[in-house]
C-alpha positions in Angstrom: -2.2 10.3 -4.2 -4.2 13.5 -3.2 -7.3 11.7 -2.9 -5.7 8.9 -1.1 -4.0 10.6 1.5 -6.9 12.3 2.4 -9.2 9.2 2.8 -5.7 8.4 5.2 -6.3 11.3 6.9 -9.6 10.8 7.5 -8.9 7.5 8.8 -6.6 8.9 11.2 -8.6 11.1 12.7 -11.5 8.8 12.8 -9.0 6.6 15.3 -8.3 10.2 17.1 -11.8 10.9 17.7 -12.8 7.0 18.8 -10.0 6.4 21.0 -10.9 10.0 22.7 -14.4 8.4 23.4 -12.5 5.8 25.7 -10.3 8.6 27.3 -7.0 7.9 25.2 -6.2 11.5 23.6 -3.6 11.2 20.8 -1.8 14.0 18.7 0.1 13.3 15.7 3.7 12.6 17.5 5.5 10.2 18.8 3.6 9.8 22.3 0.6 9.4 20.0 2.1 6.7 18.2 3.2 4.7 21.9 -0.5 5.0 22.9 -1.8 3.5 20.1 1.1 0.4 20.6 -0.3 0.4 23.9 -3.8 0.2 22.9 -3.0 -2.8 20.3 -1.6 -4.5 23.1 -4.2 -4.3 25.0 -7.1 -5.0 22.8 -5.6 -6.9 19.4 -7.0 -10.0 21.5 -10.6 -9.3 21.5 -11.1 -8.1 17.8 -12.7 -9.9 15.2 -11.1 -10.6 11.4 -12.9 -7.9 10.0 -12.0 -5.7 13.6 -8.1 -6.4 12.7 -8.3 -5.2 9.1 -10.4 -2.4 10.3 -8.1 -1.1 13.0 -4.7 -1.9 10.8 -6.2 0.6 8.1 -7.0 3.4 11.0 -3.8 2.7 13.1 -1.7 2.5 10.2 -2.9 5.6 8.8 -2.3 7.4 11.9 1.7 5.9 12.3 2.1 7.4 8.6 0.4 10.9 9.6 2.4 11.1 12.7 5.5 9.9 10.1 4.4 13.3 8.5 4.0 15.6 11.0 7.1 14.2 12.8 9.8 13.3 10.3 8.8 15.5 7.3 7.4 12.6 5.2 5.2 12.7 2.2 2.7 9.8 1.2 3.5 7.9 -1.8 1.7 5.1 -3.7 3.6 1.8 -4.1 2.0 0.1 -7.0 2.8 -3.3 -5.1 2.6 -2.5 -1.7 0.5 0.6 -1.6 0.3 3.5 0.2 3.8 4.2 2.0 5.8 7.6 3.7 8.9 8.3 2.1 11.1 9.6 4.2 13.0 12.3 2.3 15.7 12.8 4.9 16.6 9.2 4.8 15.5 8.4 1.4 13.6 5.5 2.6 10.0 4.8 2.3 8.0 3.2 5.3 4.6 1.3 5.1 2.7 1.8 8.3 -0.2 0.3 6.8 1.1 -3.1 6.7 3.6 -2.3 10.0 0.4 -2.3 11.6 -1.1 -5.0 10.3 1.6 -7.2 11.1 1.4 -5.8 14.9 -2.3 -6.6 15.2 -2.0 -10.0 14.0 1.7 -11.1 15.2 3.4 -10.1 18.2 4.7 -7.1 20.0 8.3 -7.7 18.0 6.3 -5.8 15.0 5.7 -3.4 17.3 4.2 0.2 15.6 6.4 2.1 18.1 9.3 0.3 17.6 8.4 0.7 13.6 8.2 4.7 14.2 11.3 4.8 16.4 13.6 2.9 13.7 12.5 5.3 11.3 13.6 8.0 13.4 16.8 6.5 14.1 17.5 5.8 10.3 17.2 9.8 9.6 19.2 10.5 12.6 22.0 8.6 11.2 21.1 10.1 7.4 19.9 7.1 6.0 19.6 3.1 6.3 23.3 2.7 4.9 24.8 4.5 7.8 23.2 2.5 10.5 
């Protein structure tokens, strides 16, 4: 998973550099996820199918890296679902690349910001079974 984690971090860092060129400064935190969420809403209608695929990877990697930084998560490979972020405090694995793709191709009900917030709420409650 180390090589995959490095690739995901590279994609996330690439997004940070790209958005900085258009005046959007990102940190690996809640505010960064919120900024990316707004960026998706403002731009997804303009993206081609290929753009959507590239953006889902970059944005999903960024959201995942935010989960690692903020929630103490760890990237893990799932044989069926691909890379996910295991959140030990809640004993769940979240799949930010999947969520980013859904948000980009769907509607705001699949928001990466709400996904990030729900993960934090689950951790705060001590697990999904305590929600």
